N, C-alpha and C positions, 0 to 999 in steps of 0.2 A: 354318613347319617344312616344308609341302609345297613352297614355292619354293626352300628350301634343299636339298631333297633331289631336285628337279629339276634345280638347278644342278650338284650333284655327280654326277648321273647323266649329264648332257651332258659334263662334264668327262672322266669316266671313258670315255664313249664316243669322245670324241676322242682321247685316249690310246691307246685300244685300235686305232682305225683308223690311227693313226699307227704303232703297233708292226707291225701287219699288213703295211702298206705299206713298212716299211723291211726286214722280214725276208722279204718274199714271195719275192724272187729267190734269196735263200741257201736258201731251203727249199721251192723248186719242186718239188723230187722228191716232196714229200708227196702233191702232187696224184695221183701215179701210183697210189697205194694205195687207191683207192675201193673201197666196200664197204656193204652194207645192214645194218640191224639191226631187229630186231623183239622186242616183248615186252608186259609189263603193269606196271600201276602199282596201288598201293592205298594208303590212307591217311586221316586224318582231314580233313573238311572243314568250314569254319568261315564263317560269315555276318558281314559287317561293314556295318551299316545303321541304320535308325532303331529298330527293335525289339530289345530285349534291351541286351546291351552291360555296361559296367564302371562305375566311378565317374566323376563329372564327366561333362562334355559328351561326348556321342556323337560318335564319329568312324569314318572309314573306313581306319584303320590298326590295327596289331596291338594297340595299348594297349587297344583296346575288346573285346579276346577275352575272352568268358565261356565257360570250359570245359565247362560242362554243356551248351552249344548244339552242341557238336561231334557231327557226322554221318559216316558212312562213305561214300568214294568209291572207284570201280574205274574202271580205265580200261585201254585197249590203245593200242600205237603202232608205227609203222613209221619209221625214219630212213634217210636215204641220206646217207653221208659222202663226198663227193667228195675230202676231204682229211682229214687226222688233225686239224686244228686247227677244222674247221668241219662242222656237221650240219644237214640241214634234217628236221625232225620233223612227222608228222602223227599227230595224236592224238585219240582219242574219250574222253570220260569220262561217267559216270554216278553221280548222287550226290544228297543231300539237303541243303538248307538250312533251319534252324531258328531262330526267335528269339521270345523271350518276355520282356516286360517283368517277370514275376514271378521271373526269374532274377537281377534286379538286387538287390543288397544296399545299401538306402539308409542312408546316413550323414549326410544333413541337407544335402548338397550338390545340385549340378545334376542329379545322377542321380534324385532324388525325383521330378522332374516325369515322368520315363519310367516309373518304378515306379508312380506313381498312374494313369499312362494305361493301364496293365492290358490291353494287347493282345498277340497271339501270331499266329504264322503258321508255316507250313512250305510247303516246295515242293520237287518233283523237279527236278532239273537233268539235261538232257542237253546235251552241248556239244562241238564239235569245233574244232580250231585246227591252224594251220600255223605253226612257229615255226622260228627260226635260233639253232642252238646256236654258241657260240664257247668253244674251250678255249686260253686264252692261254698256259699253261705249256707247251704243245707246243713252243715257240719256244726254250724254256730246256732241253729234253731233251737228252740225249746221243744217244739213238737212238729217235725217237718212234715207229717202226714196231714196236717191242718193247713190247708193253702188259701182258705177263704181270705181275701183282703191283703194278702202276703205279696211282697214286691221282692223278686230274686234277679240278681245280675247273672249274666252267664257268658261263657265264650264257646265258639265253635271253631273247628277245622275239619275239613273233609277232602275229597278227591272228585272232581266232576267232569263233564263233558260238554262241549258247547258247538254249536254250529253257526256259521256267519257267511256272508258273502256280500262283499262290498261294492256299492255303486258310487259314481261319481256324476256330477253335472256336466252335460254336454250341450253347447248353444251352436245351433245352425239356423241360418234363414231367421234370426230373431226369436226363435223358439228354444227354450231349454228345457231339456228332459234329463232323466236319471238313467245312466246305463251302466252294466254290470262291468266292473273293471278286472277282474281276474283274467277272462279271455282275452285281454287287450294287453298282457305282459308289460305293463308300464315301465317296469325296471328291467326288462329283458329275462325274466324268469323262464328258465327251459331254453333260452337261445344259446347256440354253441359260443358265441362269442363272450358269453359271461358264464362259464362252467361252475361256477360256485352259487349260482342263484338258482336253485331248483323251484319248480312250480309248489307253491304252497297249498297244504290241505285246508279246506273249508270246514273241516270237523277237527277239534283240537281238544286236548285236555287242559283243565285249570285247577287251581288250588284256592277254594273258597275259604276264607277266613273271617270270622265274624265277633263280635262283642255287642251285646245287647243287654235288656232288662225286660223283664216280664211281670205283669199284674194279673192276679187272679181276682176276677169279680166274683168267681163262685167256684165250686168243684168243677163245675161244667164247662166255664167260660174264662179265658184269659187274653190279654193283649199284649204283644211284645213290640217294643222298637229296637231295630238293629241296624248297625252298620255292615254290609257284607261287601269286602273286598275280594277280588278274584285276580290272583297271580296267572298270567298266561305263559305260555312256551312259543309264542309266535309274535311276530314284528309286522304282520300284514293284515291286522283286522282292518286298518285304515288303507291298506295297500300302499303304504310308504314305508321304506326302510333304508334304502342305500344311496346311491347316486343317480344323476340323470344319465341316461343313455343316449346313444347315435340314433335319433328318429328316423334315419334311413333304414334302420334294421325292421322296422315295422312292416315296411313293403315286402321284405324278404319273407317273413314268417307270416304274415297275416293276409286275410283276403284284402281286396282293395277297400271295401268298406269299412272293416274293421281298422285297417291300417290307417285311414283318414281320420277316423275318431280318436285312435290312440295318439297320431302326432298331434292332434289339436289339445287333447286334455292332459297328457303325461306331463306337460309343463305350461302352466296358466300364469306364470309370473309376467309382470309388465316389464320386467328387466331382461327377459328371454332374448337371448342374441346379442345383447350389450357385452362387448369384451370386458372381461374382468369383474363382471356383474356378480358371479357366483351362482348364475342360474343356467348353465351351459353344460354340455355332455362332460361327464367326469366330476362335476361339482356334486356336493353333496345335497341330497333330496330329503333324507330322513337319517336318523340315528339308530343303527342296527344293533348299537351297546344295550339299549334298554327295550325290554320286550313290553307289548302293549300291555294294559290292565284296563280293569273297569270295575265299578262298585254302585251299589244301590243303598239308599236309605229306605229301609223296609218296615212297614206297620203289618204285624202278622196276628190274626185273628184265630184263635185255637179252641177246638172243642174236644174235650175228654169223651172218648168213646166207651171206655170200659174201665174197670178197677178190679184189683185183686183184693182191696181193703173193703171195709164198711164205709161207706160214705157218710159224710158228717151232715146233720141237719142244720145249717148254719142260718140261723134266724137273727142273729146280732149284727149291728152295725157294721159294715166292712170297713174297719180301720186300717190304715197302712201299717203292715207289719214286716220285719225283716227276720 
């Protein structure tokens, strides 16, 4: 599936580059109308990783979207458009990611193992990225500099950086609280007994990829809807990646207080300690072959700040135009 998607993406990219190359000279006048745009965005944010999910095997694609795990994200952006068909977007976002194995509805399939794992997490996300937007339909528009009432689909890809710090629930004396997970080394990160498990960084790179559609209410104002997916290079956004470790090691490397918390929450399965249950030291806790991902459904409101062309006095009815 992933190889097929990558193949389709590469083919679409090559076709787009060819179209832009063939039409660049005939539409070179578009580069004269540069302008800036700024605005804000809001929408639901969803985690795709080891914790939570849907039926079957967990994935980092939309198939594993579990609606109750949705949280809100907010953002602000500024864009530079050297031409109508291309834009360079700088954006910052704030949101929360959440996952809980209890949200899974077990039906006797592969999802049962995640449901019985019984782990949860949350983390605040702060991210920023620089992306390139492409508007391919500009090349078939009769007058691309007239945007009033126009609808334009677009695609975007970029490079970003994000910061996270996962927490999990800890219950003691009937009271449940959220505790930070990285200092507890729940999978033995940094322990000598697990030399391949390094402490993970809380600041990571990602690749944002988006498809969307933009509608221009006027020369000054537009509204976009986009699906923005982030490919990451870490499997520890939810602090789950590999196998269960020997809980006796927590007392060796952590303070007594931290060791007690870590031993309590690294394995919350009701089958913990049952021989052959799959929830004991050495058994699989997460899937390290799939890096974590997350996405947002975003509504973007944009305001054009300036223009290198003469602004049009649009007094006609804003019909939908392509």
